[in-house]
DSSP file (Angstrom, degrees, kcal/mol; ACC not computed):
  #  RESIDUE AA STRUCTURE BP1 BP2  ACC     N-H-->O    O-->H-N    N-H-->O    O-->H-N    TCO  KAPPA ALPHA  PHI   PSI    X-CA   Y-CA   Z-CA
    1    1 A M              0   0    0      0, 0.0     3,-0.1     0, 0.0     2,-0.0   0.000 360.0 360.0 360.0 128.9    0.0    0.0    0.0
    2    2 A P        -     0   0    0      0, 0.0     2,-0.1     0, 0.0     0, 0.0  -0.327 360.0 -96.9 -70.1 152.3    1.5    3.4   -1.0
    3    3 A Y        -     0   0    0     -2,-0.0     2,-0.3     3,-0.0    61,-0.0  -0.440  42.3-170.2 -69.0 137.3    2.2    6.0    1.7
    4    4 A S        -     0   0    0     -2,-0.1    -1,-0.0    -3,-0.1     0, 0.0  -0.926  33.3 -89.6-126.6 156.9   -0.5    8.6    2.2
    5    5 A M        -     0   0    0     -2,-0.3     2,-0.0     1,-0.1     0, 0.0  -0.379  49.5-110.4 -64.6 136.8   -0.4   11.8    4.2
    6    6 A P        -     0   0    0      0, 0.0    -1,-0.1     0, 0.0    56,-0.0  -0.308  34.1-105.3 -67.5 152.3   -1.6   11.3    7.8
    7    7 A S     >  -     0   0    0      1,-0.1     4,-2.6   106,-0.1     5,-0.2  -0.178  33.2-102.0 -68.0 167.6   -4.9   12.8    8.9
    8    8 A R  H  > S+     0   0    0      1,-0.2     4,-2.6     2,-0.2     5,-0.2   0.894 123.8  53.8 -59.1 -41.0   -5.1   15.9   11.1
    9    9 A E  H  > S+     0   0    0      1,-0.2     4,-2.2     2,-0.2    -1,-0.2   0.894 110.1  46.4 -63.2 -39.5   -5.9   13.6   14.1
   10   10 A I  H  > S+     0   0    0      2,-0.2     4,-2.9     1,-0.2     5,-0.2   0.929 112.0  50.3 -69.4 -44.0   -2.8   11.5   13.5
   11   11 A E  H  X S+     0   0    0     -4,-2.6     4,-2.1     1,-0.2    -2,-0.2   0.925 113.6  46.1 -58.5 -44.7   -0.6   14.6   13.0
   12   12 A E  H  X S+     0   0    0     -4,-2.6     4,-2.9     1,-0.2    -1,-0.2   0.901 112.6  50.2 -64.4 -40.6   -1.9   16.0   16.3
   13   13 A C  H  X S+     0   0    0     -4,-2.2     4,-3.0     2,-0.2     5,-0.3   0.893 108.5  51.9 -67.4 -39.8   -1.5   12.7   18.1
   14   14 A I  H  X S+     0   0    0     -4,-2.9     4,-2.2     2,-0.2    -1,-0.2   0.936 113.3  45.6 -59.0 -45.9    2.1   12.4   16.8
   15   15 A R  H  X S+     0   0    0     -4,-2.1     4,-2.3    -5,-0.2    -2,-0.2   0.932 114.9  46.4 -62.9 -47.1    2.9   15.8   18.1
   16   16 A D  H  X S+     0   0    0     -4,-2.9     4,-2.6     1,-0.2    -2,-0.2   0.886 113.1  48.9 -66.8 -39.4    1.1   15.2   21.5
   17   17 A C  H  X S+     0   0    0     -4,-3.0     4,-2.5     2,-0.2    -1,-0.2   0.900 110.7  51.0 -67.4 -39.6    2.8   11.8   22.0
   18   18 A G  H  X S+     0   0    0     -4,-2.2     4,-1.9    -5,-0.3    -2,-0.2   0.925 112.8  45.9 -61.9 -44.4    6.2   13.3   21.2
   19   19 A E  H  X S+     0   0    0     -4,-2.3     4,-2.6     1,-0.2     5,-0.2   0.927 112.3  50.6 -62.8 -45.4    5.7   16.1   23.7
   20   20 A C  H  X S+     0   0    0     -4,-2.6     4,-2.7     1,-0.2     5,-0.2   0.904 108.0  52.7 -62.2 -42.3    4.4   13.7   26.4
   21   21 A S  H  X S+     0   0    0     -4,-2.5     4,-2.1     1,-0.2    -1,-0.2   0.933 112.3  44.9 -59.1 -46.6    7.3   11.4   26.0
   22   22 A G  H  X S+     0   0    0     -4,-1.9     4,-2.2     2,-0.2    -2,-0.2   0.901 113.3  49.4 -64.3 -42.9    9.8   14.2   26.5
   23   23 A V  H  X S+     0   0    0     -4,-2.6     4,-2.6     1,-0.2    -2,-0.2   0.912 111.3  50.0 -64.7 -42.1    7.9   15.7   29.4
   24   24 A C  H  X S+     0   0    0     -4,-2.7     4,-2.7    -5,-0.2    -2,-0.2   0.900 109.7  50.6 -65.6 -39.9    7.7   12.3   31.1
   25   25 A I  H  X S+     0   0    0     -4,-2.1     4,-1.7    -5,-0.2    -1,-0.2   0.938 114.3  44.1 -62.2 -45.9   11.4   11.7   30.7
   26   26 A R  H  X S+     0   0    0     -4,-2.2     4,-2.3     1,-0.2    -2,-0.2   0.897 114.4  50.0 -65.1 -39.5   12.3   15.1   32.2
   27   27 A T  H  X S+     0   0    0     -4,-2.6     4,-2.8     2,-0.2    -2,-0.2   0.892 106.7  54.3 -68.4 -39.6    9.8   14.7   35.0
   28   28 A A  H  X S+     0   0    0     -4,-2.7     4,-1.7     2,-0.2    -1,-0.2   0.917 110.7  46.9 -59.1 -43.0   11.1   11.2   35.9
   29   29 A H  H  X S+     0   0    0     -4,-1.7     4,-1.4     2,-0.2    -2,-0.2   0.923 111.6  50.9 -63.8 -44.9   14.6   12.7   36.2
   30   30 A H  H  X S+     0   0    0     -4,-2.3     4,-1.8     1,-0.2     3,-0.3   0.905 107.6  54.2 -56.4 -44.1   13.1   15.6   38.3
   31   31 A C  H  X S+     0   0    0     -4,-2.8     4,-2.5     1,-0.2    -1,-0.2   0.852 101.8  57.3 -63.9 -36.0   11.4   13.1   40.6
   32   32 A L  H  < S+     0   0    0     -4,-1.7    -1,-0.2     1,-0.2    -2,-0.2   0.884 109.0  46.7 -61.8 -36.9   14.6   11.2   41.3
   33   33 A H  H  < S+     0   0    0     -4,-1.4    -2,-0.2    -3,-0.3    -1,-0.2   0.830 110.9  51.2 -74.1 -32.0   16.1   14.5   42.6
   34   34 A V  H  < S-     0   0    0     -4,-1.8    -2,-0.2     1,-0.1    -1,-0.2   0.898  94.5-173.9 -70.2 -40.9   13.0   15.3   44.7
   35   35 A G    ><  +     0   0    0     -4,-2.5     3,-1.6    -5,-0.2     4,-0.3  -0.344  40.3  73.7  81.5-163.2   13.1   11.8   46.3
   36   36 A N  G >  S-     0   0    0      1,-0.3     3,-1.2     2,-0.2     4,-0.4  -0.241 118.6  -6.8  52.4-134.0   10.6   10.3   48.6
   37   37 A A  G >  S+     0   0    0      1,-0.3     3,-1.0     2,-0.2    -1,-0.3   0.784 132.5  65.1 -60.9 -28.1    7.3    9.2   46.9
   38   38 A H  G <  S+     0   0    0     -3,-1.6    -1,-0.3     1,-0.2    -2,-0.2   0.828 105.6  43.5 -64.1 -31.4    8.5   10.8   43.7
   39   39 A A  G <  S+     0   0    0     -3,-1.2    -1,-0.2    -4,-0.3    -2,-0.2   0.405  84.1 128.8 -95.5   2.3   11.4    8.3   43.5
   40   40 A A    <>  -     0   0    0     -3,-1.0     4,-2.8    -4,-0.4     5,-0.3  -0.281  68.1-122.3 -58.2 141.5    9.3    5.3   44.4
   41   41 A P  H  > S+     0   0    0      0, 0.0     4,-2.7     0, 0.0     5,-0.2   0.848 110.7  55.2 -54.4 -37.6    9.7    2.4   41.9
   42   42 A E  H  > S+     0   0    0      2,-0.2     4,-2.2     1,-0.2     5,-0.2   0.927 112.4  41.6 -64.5 -44.5    5.9    2.4   41.2
   43   43 A H  H  > S+     0   0    0     -6,-0.3     4,-2.6    -3,-0.2     5,-0.3   0.932 115.5  49.7 -68.9 -45.5    5.9    6.1   40.2
   44   44 A Q  H  X S+     0   0    0     -4,-2.8     4,-2.0     1,-0.2     5,-0.2   0.906 112.3  48.8 -60.1 -41.4    9.1    5.8   38.3
   45   45 A G  H  X S+     0   0    0     -4,-2.7     4,-2.6    -5,-0.3    -1,-0.2   0.923 111.7  48.6 -64.1 -43.8    7.9    2.8   36.4
   46   46 A R  H  X S+     0   0    0     -4,-2.2     4,-2.2     1,-0.2    -2,-0.2   0.924 113.5  45.3 -63.8 -45.4    4.6    4.4   35.5
   47   47 A I  H  X S+     0   0    0     -4,-2.6     4,-1.9     1,-0.2    -1,-0.2   0.853 115.4  47.3 -71.0 -32.7    6.1    7.6   34.3
   48   48 A R  H  X S+     0   0    0     -4,-2.0     4,-2.4    -5,-0.3    -1,-0.2   0.860 109.3  53.8 -74.8 -35.7    8.8    5.8   32.3
   49   49 A D  H  X S+     0   0    0     -4,-2.6     4,-2.9    -5,-0.2     5,-0.3   0.917 108.8  50.6 -60.1 -42.3    6.1    3.4   30.8
   50   50 A C  H  X S+     0   0    0     -4,-2.2     4,-2.2     1,-0.2     5,-0.2   0.936 110.0  48.5 -62.9 -46.1    4.2    6.5   29.7
   51   51 A A  H  X S+     0   0    0     -4,-1.9     4,-1.9     1,-0.2    -1,-0.2   0.912 114.8  46.1 -59.8 -42.3    7.3    8.0   28.0
   52   52 A Q  H  X S+     0   0    0     -4,-2.4     4,-2.5     2,-0.2    -2,-0.2   0.916 111.8  47.9 -70.8 -43.2    8.1    4.7   26.3
   53   53 A I  H  X S+     0   0    0     -4,-2.9     4,-2.7     1,-0.2    -1,-0.2   0.879 111.6  52.3 -66.7 -34.5    4.5    4.0   25.0
   54   54 A C  H  X S+     0   0    0     -4,-2.2     4,-2.0    -5,-0.3    -1,-0.2   0.926 110.6  47.2 -64.7 -42.9    4.3    7.5   23.7
   55   55 A S  H  X S+     0   0    0     -4,-1.9     4,-1.6    -5,-0.2    -2,-0.2   0.908 113.2  48.8 -63.4 -42.4    7.5    7.1   21.8
   56   56 A T  H  X S+     0   0    0     -4,-2.5     4,-2.2     1,-0.2    -2,-0.2   0.910 108.1  54.1 -63.0 -43.0    6.4    3.8   20.4
   57   57 A A  H  X S+     0   0    0     -4,-2.7     4,-2.7     1,-0.2     5,-0.3   0.891 104.1  55.9 -60.0 -40.3    3.0    5.3   19.4
   58   58 A V  H  X S+     0   0    0     -4,-2.0     4,-3.0     1,-0.2    -1,-0.2   0.940 108.5  47.7 -57.4 -47.2    4.8    8.0   17.4
   59   59 A G  H  X S+     0   0    0     -4,-1.6     4,-1.6     1,-0.2    -2,-0.2   0.917 112.1  48.5 -61.6 -44.4    6.7    5.4   15.4
   60   60 A F  H  <>S+     0   0    0     -4,-2.2     5,-2.6     1,-0.2     4,-0.3   0.924 116.8  42.5 -62.1 -45.1    3.6    3.3   14.7
   61   61 A M  H ><5S+     0   0    0     -4,-2.7     3,-1.4     3,-0.2    -2,-0.2   0.916 110.2  56.0 -69.0 -42.7    1.6    6.3   13.5
   62   62 A A  H 3<5S+     0   0    0     -4,-3.0    -1,-0.2     1,-0.3    -2,-0.2   0.839 112.9  41.1 -61.7 -33.4    4.5    7.9   11.5
   63   63 A R  T 3<5S-     0   0    0     -4,-1.6    -1,-0.3    -5,-0.2    -2,-0.2   0.388 112.9-117.3 -96.9   5.3    4.9    4.8    9.4
   64   64 A G  T < 5 -     0   0    0     -3,-1.4    -3,-0.2    -4,-0.3    -2,-0.1   0.838  43.7-174.1  68.7  33.7    1.1    4.2    9.1
   65   65 A S    > < -     0   0    0     -5,-2.6     3,-1.6    -6,-0.2     4,-0.3  -0.312  31.9-131.6 -61.5 141.0    1.1    0.9   10.9
   66   66 A P  T 3  S+     0   0    0      0, 0.0     4,-0.2     0, 0.0     3,-0.2   0.620 109.2  57.9 -67.6  -9.9   -2.2   -1.0   10.9
   67   67 A Y  T 3> S+     0   0    0      1,-0.2     4,-2.4     2,-0.1     5,-0.2   0.373  75.0 100.4 -97.8   3.3   -1.6   -1.4   14.6
   68   68 A A  H <> S+     0   0    0     -3,-1.6     4,-2.5    -8,-0.3     5,-0.2   0.887  80.2  50.9 -58.6 -42.6   -1.3    2.3   15.4
   69   69 A A  H  > S+     0   0    0     -4,-0.3     4,-1.9    -3,-0.2    -1,-0.2   0.912 111.1  48.6 -63.6 -41.4   -4.9    2.6   16.7
   70   70 A A  H  > S+     0   0    0     -4,-0.2     4,-1.9     2,-0.2    -2,-0.2   0.914 112.5  48.1 -64.7 -42.5   -4.4   -0.4   19.1
   71   71 A I  H  X S+     0   0    0     -4,-2.4     4,-2.7     1,-0.2    -1,-0.2   0.901 111.2  51.2 -64.2 -39.8   -1.1    1.1   20.3
   72   72 A C  H  X S+     0   0    0     -4,-2.5     4,-2.5     2,-0.2    -1,-0.2   0.828 105.2  55.3 -70.0 -30.7   -2.8    4.5   20.8
   73   73 A R  H  X S+     0   0    0     -4,-1.9     4,-1.7     2,-0.2    -1,-0.2   0.929 112.2  43.8 -64.6 -43.0   -5.6    3.0   22.8
   74   74 A Q  H  X S+     0   0    0     -4,-1.9     4,-2.4     1,-0.2     5,-0.2   0.907 111.7  54.3 -65.0 -41.3   -3.0    1.5   25.2
   75   75 A C  H  X S+     0   0    0     -4,-2.7     4,-3.0     1,-0.2     5,-0.2   0.908 105.9  52.0 -59.8 -43.1   -1.2    4.8   25.1
   76   76 A A  H  X S+     0   0    0     -4,-2.5     4,-2.2     1,-0.2    -1,-0.2   0.916 110.2  48.8 -59.7 -43.7   -4.3    6.6   26.2
   77   77 A E  H  X S+     0   0    0     -4,-1.7     4,-1.8     2,-0.2    -2,-0.2   0.915 114.6  44.0 -63.4 -43.5   -4.8    4.2   29.1
   78   78 A I  H  X S+     0   0    0     -4,-2.4     4,-2.3     2,-0.2    -2,-0.2   0.889 112.7  51.8 -71.2 -39.2   -1.2    4.5   30.3
   79   79 A C  H  X S+     0   0    0     -4,-3.0     4,-2.7    -5,-0.2    -2,-0.2   0.901 109.1  50.7 -63.0 -40.7   -1.1    8.3   29.9
   80   80 A A  H  X S+     0   0    0     -4,-2.2     4,-2.1    -5,-0.2    -1,-0.2   0.905 111.3  48.2 -64.8 -40.1   -4.3    8.6   31.9
   81   81 A A  H  X S+     0   0    0     -4,-1.8     4,-2.2     2,-0.2    -2,-0.2   0.887 112.0  49.5 -66.5 -39.1   -2.8    6.5   34.7
   82   82 A C  H  X S+     0   0    0     -4,-2.3     4,-3.0     2,-0.2     5,-0.2   0.919 109.4  51.8 -66.0 -43.5    0.4    8.6   34.6
   83   83 A A  H  X S+     0   0    0     -4,-2.7     4,-2.4     1,-0.2    -2,-0.2   0.913 110.6  48.2 -58.1 -44.0   -1.6   11.8   34.8
   84   84 A E  H  X S+     0   0    0     -4,-2.1     4,-1.4     2,-0.2    -1,-0.2   0.904 112.4  48.9 -63.7 -42.2   -3.5   10.5   37.9
   85   85 A D  H  X S+     0   0    0     -4,-2.2     4,-0.7     1,-0.2    -2,-0.2   0.918 112.3  47.7 -64.2 -44.9   -0.2    9.4   39.5
   86   86 A C  H >< S+     0   0    0     -4,-3.0     3,-0.8     1,-0.2     4,-0.3   0.870 106.1  58.7 -66.0 -36.6    1.4   12.8   38.8
   87   87 A D  H >< S+     0   0    0     -4,-2.4     3,-1.2     1,-0.2     4,-0.2   0.878 100.2  57.7 -59.2 -36.4   -1.6   14.6   40.2
   88   88 A K  H 3< S+     0   0    0     -4,-1.4    -1,-0.2     1,-0.3     3,-0.2   0.782 114.8  36.7 -64.6 -26.2   -1.2   12.8   43.5
   89   89 A L  T << S+     0   0    0     -3,-0.8    -1,-0.3    -4,-0.7    -2,-0.2   0.243  91.4  97.3-107.7  11.3    2.3   14.3   43.8
   90   90 A A    X   +     0   0    0     -3,-1.2     3,-2.6    -4,-0.3     7,-0.3   0.586  41.2 127.9 -84.2 -10.4    1.7   17.7   42.3
   91   91 A E  T 3  S-     0   0    0      1,-0.3     3,-0.1    -4,-0.2     5,-0.0  -0.258  94.8 -13.0 -53.7 120.6    1.2   19.7   45.5
   92   92 A N  T 3  S+     0   0    0      1,-0.1     2,-0.4     2,-0.0    -1,-0.3   0.744 112.8 111.3  57.9  27.2    3.5   22.7   45.2
   93   93 A D    <>  -     0   0    0     -3,-2.6     4,-1.9     1,-0.1     3,-0.4  -0.842  45.4-173.7-133.7  97.6    5.3   21.1   42.3
   94   94 A G  H  > S+     0   0    0     -2,-0.4     4,-2.5     1,-0.2     5,-0.2   0.815  85.0  57.5 -59.9 -33.9    4.8   22.8   38.9
   95   95 A M  H  > S+     0   0    0      2,-0.2     4,-2.4     1,-0.2    -1,-0.2   0.908 107.1  47.7 -66.6 -40.4    6.6   20.2   37.0
   96   96 A M  H  > S+     0   0    0     -3,-0.4     4,-2.4     2,-0.2    -2,-0.2   0.895 112.1  50.2 -66.2 -40.2    4.3   17.4   38.3
   97   97 A K  H  X S+     0   0    0     -4,-1.9     4,-2.2    -7,-0.3    -2,-0.2   0.913 111.7  48.4 -63.4 -42.1    1.3   19.5   37.5
   98   98 A H  H  X S+     0   0    0     -4,-2.5     4,-2.6     2,-0.2     5,-0.2   0.911 110.4  50.9 -64.3 -42.6    2.6   20.1   34.0
   99   99 A C  H  X S+     0   0    0     -4,-2.4     4,-2.6     1,-0.2     5,-0.2   0.926 110.3  49.4 -61.3 -45.9    3.3   16.5   33.4
  100  100 A A  H  X S+     0   0    0     -4,-2.4     4,-2.3     1,-0.2    -1,-0.2   0.906 112.0  49.1 -59.5 -43.0   -0.2   15.5   34.5
  101  101 A Q  H  X S+     0   0    0     -4,-2.2     4,-2.2     2,-0.2    -2,-0.2   0.922 113.0  45.8 -63.7 -45.9   -1.7   18.1   32.2
  102  102 A V  H  X S+     0   0    0     -4,-2.6     4,-2.2     1,-0.2    -2,-0.2   0.891 112.8  50.8 -66.6 -39.8    0.4   16.9   29.2
  103  103 A C  H  X S+     0   0    0     -4,-2.6     4,-2.4    -5,-0.2    -1,-0.2   0.905 110.3  49.3 -64.2 -41.8   -0.3   13.3   29.9
  104  104 A R  H  X S+     0   0    0     -4,-2.3     4,-2.0    -5,-0.2    -2,-0.2   0.915 111.4  48.8 -64.8 -42.3   -4.1   14.0   30.1
  105  105 A A  H  X S+     0   0    0     -4,-2.2     4,-2.2     1,-0.2    -1,-0.2   0.887 111.5  50.1 -63.9 -38.6   -4.0   15.9   26.8
  106  106 A C  H  X S+     0   0    0     -4,-2.2     4,-2.8     2,-0.2    -2,-0.2   0.900 107.5  53.4 -67.1 -40.5   -2.1   13.1   25.1
  107  107 A A  H  X S+     0   0    0     -4,-2.4     4,-2.1     1,-0.2    -2,-0.2   0.918 111.0  47.0 -59.4 -43.2   -4.6   10.5   26.4
  108  108 A Q  H  X S+     0   0    0     -4,-2.0     4,-2.2     2,-0.2    -1,-0.2   0.901 112.0  50.1 -65.9 -40.8   -7.4   12.5   24.8
  109  109 A S  H  X S+     0   0    0     -4,-2.2     4,-2.6     1,-0.2    -2,-0.2   0.908 110.7  49.5 -63.2 -42.9   -5.5   12.9   21.6
  110  110 A C  H  X S+     0   0    0     -4,-2.8     4,-2.6     1,-0.2    -1,-0.2   0.882 109.8  51.3 -65.3 -38.6   -4.8    9.2   21.4
  111  111 A E  H  X S+     0   0    0     -4,-2.1     4,-1.5    -5,-0.2    -1,-0.2   0.905 111.3  47.8 -64.7 -40.8   -8.4    8.4   22.0
  112  112 A R  H  X S+     0   0    0     -4,-2.2     4,-1.2     2,-0.2    -2,-0.2   0.934 113.3  48.1 -63.0 -46.5   -9.5   10.8   19.2
  113  113 A M  H >X S+     0   0    0     -4,-2.6     4,-2.5     1,-0.2     3,-0.6   0.924 110.8  49.9 -62.0 -45.9   -6.9    9.2   16.9
  114  114 A A  H 3< S+     0   0    0     -4,-2.6    -1,-0.2     1,-0.2    -2,-0.2   0.793 108.9  53.1 -65.9 -27.4   -7.9    5.7   17.7
  115  115 A S  H 3< S+     0   0    0     -4,-1.5    -1,-0.2    -5,-0.2    -2,-0.2   0.752 112.7  43.7 -79.3 -22.6  -11.6    6.5   17.1
  116  116 A V  H << S+     0   0    0     -4,-1.2     2,-0.8    -3,-0.6    -2,-0.2   0.862 114.2  50.2 -86.1 -40.7  -10.9    7.9   13.6
  117  117 A V     <        0   0    0     -4,-2.5    -1,-0.2    -5,-0.2     0, 0.0  -0.865 360.0 360.0-101.8 103.6   -8.5    5.2   12.5
  118  118 A V              0   0    0     -2,-0.8    -1,-0.1    -3,-0.1    -4,-0.1   0.437 360.0 360.0 -97.3 360.0  -10.2    1.9   13.1
């Protein structure tokens, strides 16, 4: 099948997933420096899972993989869980608030993309 230009939803999702991956990587590093619950293995795992699935989703969408929608549905679920986790640690921490916001936006973008590309 010849390559075709991605839809607006896919382009937006690629952008949102790329941003989310970068923000999660930076936030995970920030959390290690903060310590305590921020450095807990569960939190570190969740935020790193989010960064990795977002990066993976970008690759699937960019090459027009038939599995992109399935990956994005998983990405939405993981991003939502990461946002919830970051919200719990966000008190007086702008970076955590920003990470939660970006993860939530990415989850919504992935859900939109997956509903358009079936």
